[in-house]
N, C-alpha and C positions, 0 to 999 in steps of 0.2 A: 565730708573731709577732706581736702586733700592729702597729697603725701608732706607738705611744707607744715600746712596746719598741726598735721599728727607729730610733726620734731618738733614743732614750737609745743606743743601742748605737751610732748613727753618731757622739754628740757624745765618748763614751770612746773611741772608735775612733781619732779627732785627736789624743787627750793618752794614750799608751798609757807606762804605765812611768813615768808623768813625777811621780809620788806619793813624795816621800820621808819616809820616818819609820820609826819615832817619836822626834821630839826630846823629849827630859825638858822637861817643861814651864818651869821655870826657868831652862834654856838658853834656851828659846823666846822669855821673856819680855827677853833681851838682843838683840832685834833693834831694839826703842824703847830711847832713854834711858830711865834712873831719873827721876823727878818726887816733886817734894815736897811737901806738902800733903795727901796722902792722906786721904778723910774717911773718918769710923768706918766699918767694916764690918756688919752683923749677922753673928753666929753662922754661921746658919744659914738659906738659902733655900730655901724650896718653888718648885715650876715655877710655880706661881700665883702667887704675889707674886715674880717673876723681875721682869715688864716694869715696876712699881710702883717696883722699888728700882735699877734702871737706872742712868736718868735723873740719881741724886745723882754716877754718876761719869763722866758725860758732859755735864756744864755747857759746854762750848764746842761741843757738837752738838744737833742737833734728832732724835731720838730717834725716827721714823716708822713706823708700822703698814703694809708696803709689800704683806702677802701676798693682798689681793685686788685690786690695779690693779698690771696687765699694762706695763709697760713694752714695745714693738715691737723695742726691740734684744734682749729677753730671752724673744720668741715664738718659736721655733722649731717650724717644721713645722707648724704651726698650733698647739703647743703651748705651755702659757705656764709660765715656769722663774722669776718675780720672784723676790728673795730674801723672807724672812718682814720682816727688820727691816731700815731703811735709816738709815745714821748722814750726815747732813749739817750741814756747817757751818752755824753759825747765822744767818749771815748772807747764806749764798747765796742766789740764784734759783734754781727750778728749774719744768721743763717738768711738771706733775703727781705724784702722790703717788710715784709710782717714775720716777724719771728717775737711770738708772745712770752718766749724763753728769757729774753732782753729788755724787754719793757719793764719801763718803770712805772707808768701808768699811760691810760689812755681815754682816748673820748672818742663816742660814738654822736655823729651828726645826724637829726632829720629833719626833715623839709618844713614840716607841718605843728604847729603844737598840738592837732588832733593826735600825735602819733604818741605823746606825754603817756607813758604808763600809770602814772600814779594823780590821784585828786587831792589838790589839798584842802585843810578845810578853812572855811572863812577866817580871814583874820582880823583880832580885834586891834587895838587903835595904836598897842604898843605891842608886837607879837613878840619880843623879845623878852618881855617878861611874863613870869607866871600868871596863867588866868587864876584868879581865887577858888577853892572849890574845898570841900570837905576832907578834914585827913584822911579819911578811908576811901576815899576817892582820887585814886590820882592821874587817871584817865584824863583827856583833856577834852572839855565844853567850853560854851561860851553863851549856852542857855540853860537857866536852873533849872527849868520844866524838862529837859529834853533826857531823855531814857535808854536812846539809843547813840549809837557812833557811826559817823560816815567811813561808807569804805576806802583805804589809802587806794589798793590797785585797782585801776579802773579794768571794766571788761568789755570796751570797745575793742574789736577786731585789730586794728589796728593799735591801741596801746599793747596788749597780748603778743603782739609781734616784735614790739620797740623790747620788752622786758624781758621774753627769750633772747634777742640777741644779746643784749646786757649777761645774763645768765651766760650764754654760750663762753662768752669770752673772757666772765671770769673765769668758769671750768679750765680755759687754756693756763686762762695766768698762774694760776695757783698750782695748776696739775705738771706745769714747766718749770718751776722755779721754786727758791725756798724762802716762802713769805709766812710773815706771820698776820701782815693784811697789807691792803691796796687802795688804792686810789680810782676812780675813772670818773669823767665828768661827761651828763648827757646834754645836748645840745636839741631844743625841736624849736623851729623856728625860728623868734627871736627870744627864747625863755633857756632857760639854764637849770641844772640841779650839780650837785656833786653827789658823790656816794662812795660812801667808805666798806670796805668788804672786811671779814675774817670767816674765821672756817665754822664759826657758828650761824653767819646772817651778814643783812646787810644793814646800816642807816641810810638814809635818805635826807635829803635836806627840802626846805621849803624851794619851789621852781622860783625863781625872778628873772626879772627881763633886762638880758643884759647887754640888750642896745642903749638901755639907757641909763643902766646902773652898772656898769663898765666893770668899776673897781672892785667888785664882790671878786668875779672871774681871774682879775689882773692879781689880786692879792693872791686870793688862794695858789693861782699857777706862781707866784713868786715865793711864797712860803716852800710850798713843793718843791722848787727849784733850788732855794737853798738850804732844805732840810737834809740831816745827815742820813746815809744809809738804812740806820735802824728807824730814824723817825717817819722816814717812806715805807716800813713796815718788813725791809730786810731782815731777811732771819742773820744775823751778823754772828752767831753760832756757826755757821758752816763759810768756810772760805777756799778759793780757790787756792791748790798748791800745787807744786812742784816739787820730785825729791830731785837729789841726786842722780849723776845718771849712772851710778853703778847700783843704784837701787830700782831706779825706777822702772827697767825691762823685768826683774825680778818680783816687785812686787804685780805691775800689769800682769805677768803672765799666769800668775798665782791669781788673781779678781778674775781673770778672763777680760782685762778691758783693753782694746784696742789703742796702739801707740798714739794714735790724730785724739782720739777722746781726752776731755778732761779730768783729771781728779780733783778731789775734794777734801778738806780736812775737817774731820766733825769733833765738835766735843761732846762729851756724854759724861755725867754727874759722878760721882765717885759712889757717893750713898746720901742722899738727900735726908734722909731719916735718922740715920744714926749720926752720935755723939761726933763733935771732931777730935779725928786722935792726931795722933805726934807719931814721927820716923824715927828711927834709932837714935837720933843727934837732940829728941826732947824737943823737934821744931812742929807747927802745924804741918801736917798731910798737904798734900796737893787735892782741893776740891773736884780736880774735873783730869780726865784723861784725854789725850788726844788721839785719832785713829783717820786713816786716810781709805777713800775709798770712791767708787764710781759715783757720777748721778745716777739716781734711780730712774728706771723707766717710766716714765710717765703715760697715765693709765686716761682714757675718754669718759670720766666719768665723773659727775655730781661733784660740787666742791664741797656738797656733805657727807660724801663719800670717802674724801679722799685724806680720811684718817690715821692711815697706817702707811708707813714705808718701812721693810726691811730688804736686806740684803747683806754682802760678805763685804768686811771691810781687813785693812791691815794694821795692826796693833804696832806700832811705832816702837812702843817698850817693849815689847815682849818679843818683838820681830815674829808674829804667828797670825795667819787667818782666823778671825773672830766675826761672829752673826752680831749686824746691828739690828735697832728696831727703833722706830719713830714711831710714839701714838699721839694723838690728840683725846687725850681721856675725860670722860664727864668727869668736873670738877665739884663735887657737891659733899654733903654733910652724908657719913657712912658708906661712902664709895674708898674701897682701898685702892693702891697703885699697883702696878702689875710687879713692881719690885718686891712688895710686900709680901704677896700673893706666892710670889719665887720661894720667898725667904721659909715660908712657911711650911711649901714645899715640899723642901730640903728637909727643914724641920721634923716632919715628920715621914722622911724617907721616902715620898710617894716613888715609885719606880717611872722612869721612861718618861723622864722630861729634861729639858736643856739643863745643863749648869748655869746659874747664874753668877754672873763675877759683880756687876756693878749695875747703878743707873739711878735714874731719879726722876723728879719734874726739874722742868729748865723754868720755872718761872721768875728764878731771882736776875733771866734775864729779858724778861718782860713776854715770855712766850706763852700767852693766854689769852683768850677771847675776849670783848668787853661789849659785844653788841646788845646781850643780855641784862646789861646794866640800864638800857634805857627802853625797855619792852614798859616801863611804869613811867615813866615818865609822860610830864603834863600834857607834852606836844602829841603825844603817839595814837595815833590812828589804829593801830593794829594790837586791841590786848589779848594776843595771843602766846601768853606767858609761859604755857609747859615747851612750847616748840623751841624758846630760847634757852639756852642751857649753858651754862658756863663750860668750857674747856680750857684743859693746859696741856701742854706738850711735854710729854715723859720721853726718855728715852734708857735703853738698857743695853747690856752687852752680855751677851750667853755665846758658853762654847758646847764644842760635841756636836753641830747638825751642820754636816758637811753639802746635803744636797734638800731640794724640795719632793713631795711627793709625784710629781709628775716625772720624774726620772726613774723611777722605778726601773730595773732592768730584765725581773721576772716575773711574771705570774706567782710564784712562790714569793720571791721578796716584797714584793704588793700585799701580800696577804699578812706575813710576818711583821710588817710595817703597821699593817691595819689594827692588827690584833694590841702589836706593843700601845698603841696611841688607845685601844680600848681601856686595855689594862691599866694606863694611867688614869684616866677619866674616871673608871669605876675607883680606886682605888684613894681619889682626890673626894667622892663622893662621899664613898663609904665611912672613912675613916676621918676627913677632912672637912665634911659638911660642905665640900665647894661644887658646883654646878658650872660648868665650863662655858655655854650659852656661846659658843664662837667657833663651832667646830665646821671646819673649811679645807679646802687643798692647803693653803698657804700656812694653815696651824699645825700640818703634819711634816713632820722632816724626817731624814732621812740619817744615822751615823755613817762614819767608814766603814763599819761592819755590816752594813744593812738593814740594822733595827729601826727601830721606830721610836719618833718622839713627838709629846705632845704640847703645842707651845699657844700662844697666846692667848696667856690668862687676862686680859685688860678687860674682859667684859664679864669676866666671874662673878657669880657673889654666894654668900650663903644659902644653902638652898631652904632655908627658914625665914630669909630677909623679904618679906613681902611687898617692901615698898619699893626695893631694886629689881624684885622678880618682874612687877609691872610694867618695868622699861624695857621696850622691842631692843633689843639686842641681837646683833649676829651677822652674817656676811649673807647678803639677800639670796644669789644663786643657790644656797644650800639652808637656808632658813625654811623651817616644817610650814607645811601646808598652811597648819592650824594658826600660826602665830601672824599669820600674813591675810589671814580671812578678815573681812570687813564684819563680818556678822559676829566675830568674835571680840566682842567690847571689853575692854580692862582687860586682855588675856593675860593670864601669870604663865612665866614660863615653866615649865616642870620638866623633869628626866627626858618624858618622850619625846618632847621637842630633839634634846640632843642626842638619842639615838635616832631618830629621824635623819637628821643633820648627817650623822655616818653612812646613812643609808644614799643618801643622795650626793656624798662625797665617792662612794664607792664606786655608785654608778657614773657618776659623772667622768671619772679619772678613766676607768675602764673604755668607757665609750669613745671619748676625747684621744687617749691614749694608745689602748693596747692595740694593736693591727688588727684587722680581720676583714672578712669576707663582706661584710654587712655594706649592701647597696647605699650609694649616698642618702638616697630618700629618706630611708629607715634610719638613718643616723642622723641627720638633721633632726627629726621627727625627735628622737631620743635629748637631743640635744637642747630643743626647744623649751624642753621642760625647765631647764635651767637660767636660760636667757627668756623668759618671758617680762614682758614690761609692766610696772609697776607705779603707784603715784602716791604720793606721800599724803596723807589725811592733814586736819587743822590741827590735833593732836602730835603730829611728827610722827607717825607711824607709817609706816610702807603698807600699803596695799597690794595685793595681788595674789599668785600660788595657786591658780585653778588648776591650772595642769598637772601640779603636784598632787593635788587634791582628786583629783581625776583618776588619774594614775592609781594612787594608793587604796583606792575606793576597790578596785577590783583589777588588779596586776595579771591577772590572766588574759585579760580583753585587750591588756595594753601591748603595743609593739615589740616591750622588753622582749619578752616572749622570743623574739627573731632574733636578738642577739647572740650570733656564733662566739660565747666568750670558752675559753677551754672548760670542761667540766666541770672541775672543783669551785671555779666559780659561777659557772652558771647554777650550779646544784645551791650553793650560798645564795648566791642572788635571789631565787626562787622561796627559799626557809627565810629570809629578812623578810623578802615582803608581804609574806602571810603574818606577819606579827602587826602589821599596821593598817589595814581595812577596819580595823575596829574605831580606829582614828575620824574614819570620814564614809563609813558605809551605813547610812542611818537604819535598815534592815537589821542587820548585826548589833547594832546599839539597843535598837528593839529588845533582839531576841536576850541578851545578856541581861536588860533589865528585870527580864520575867524568868530567870531560868536561878532559881534558890537551890539546887542541887552545891553543896557547900565541897564536896568532893574533890572536885577540877579546878584548875585554875581558869579563870576566863581571860579572853583575851585581853583584857585593860590590866591584867595584873600581869601577865607577859611584859608587859612596857613600864612597869612601876619598879623594875631591878635591870642588871645589866645580865643577869644570870642567863637568858634564853640568847640572847645575841652573844655572850660570850662564848656560849656552848656550841654555837652554829660555826664562827668564828676559828675557835680551836679547834672542832673536827676538821675544818678545812685545811688549816697548818697541817695538824698532823697526819693527812691523806695524801698517799703517794702517787698522783696521778704522773704517767712519763712527760706530761709536758710542762707539769711546777716549773723546774728548774733551767728550762729553756730561754734562750737569750728572745726579747721580743722582737729583735734585728732578724731573728729566724723565720719571724710569722711570715 
């Protein structure tokens, strides 16, 4: 497999079974409202004439050839995946010819129909009408005797390459914009398809021959051309904003935003689950607050991973800095919002969590996914219902979060913050019955006093909620090796998985951010534990983590022993690592199963509670080593 083949495979591995098709083209057009004034269309258009005809139907857009001008956001593994054509609003400003952060939609053009990444089922006489089928079987079929369904995603090498190209452009589009959904067009030879994308997947139309049926392509572009920003998928709850000159410089300095960078206004619900309240004048209170902040840094990752953004914003009303968080959360029966979880944590007086101010779902503004609605359509060729889960956008405001874990100033501060976060996890688990399920660097914050906060409760569930615990949750670099193991089918998330994530966070943070004399080769080898490639299976589960399992099978044989950490941290790492081989070492598992002496705790028992990890971490914080209070800049 060549390098580009490997990159394409990785791109597709993070978007498996998420293409729903093949939707009838006329039905697909209804994603956009009808528009009057459609210009006169030519009867036929050749591929050579296409680019001269299209601008007639995109009068509100600039149609730009982007094929030879890469944008860094669509360069993956050193290979360029920019779209062939980009549609920009006429008055928009953009950085260069190809700017995914400014595009309204994009077109990918391939010269041959053999590069089409999808295979449509044979059409019936009138494919715009449902094919009669039993009520219990909503999947498409055209032969009552057929008990199998066609594969929608082509396995041809050229088709795979096109599909990877589509995914790379989509990842960049959503990573660099405030979007609820978006559209793209695929042209392969004389054939065309439309694609609707959201944070849950993609809906793909049937192919049609645009050279002889140009009216479908023309009507789609005209509808897109006349559609409002909201109907094109723009998140209208985020708007560019300019502050008065007297406030602008102050707010920028507090937020660390350069004078040349844009500022945005963010709408956040006051509380979508509590009854409507009234103010002092007996008038209905505002249902939303408005905050000012920067554009969050984009991450080059899969669309399915782009579900959380968090950063500091300026509270216009109270004139202070607060912490803003936006999540595309699972929206299904039995799940609770992060807002609800924070209210419960505060009610139970769980220590070391941020102060929750307000927040809620943004569903009133249409910020929820809809691709799952089509996974059981009569025309759907991909009956992968478990992978298509509904998501809704959720925003909250927290206070007390000064900085993130990576900014720790001394080894002692790091240990203190780590201990505080672990304490919060312990209290929530023991007194609230909650399992966090997303321990990561981003979810451990630091207060202005240098104490730790455990955040990111959007994935948590009751430790007795079997159905939710069976759904894989977490941040992949820090997820336990057991949860990523392909052999662990229907793996249930347990306390040991969260405790292992704490260990991964500690090792990664120390190796990545603590200055040391460790040589580059050993350092990179350690970091590779967390950068391992993975794929997502047909059930939507991430598969990988072999390096984590190998390391924890026998930590003494691993390069971690060469990590020159301060003495108290080196000792703590050795103690914590000794807790986990029982999860991955087959010999230890066999010995434990055949040990009947109940006077001593077995290795598995030590991971059934926080006690051992809390004891080791607590002892390290209390220890007084000479380098504990040294600033990391002094190393």
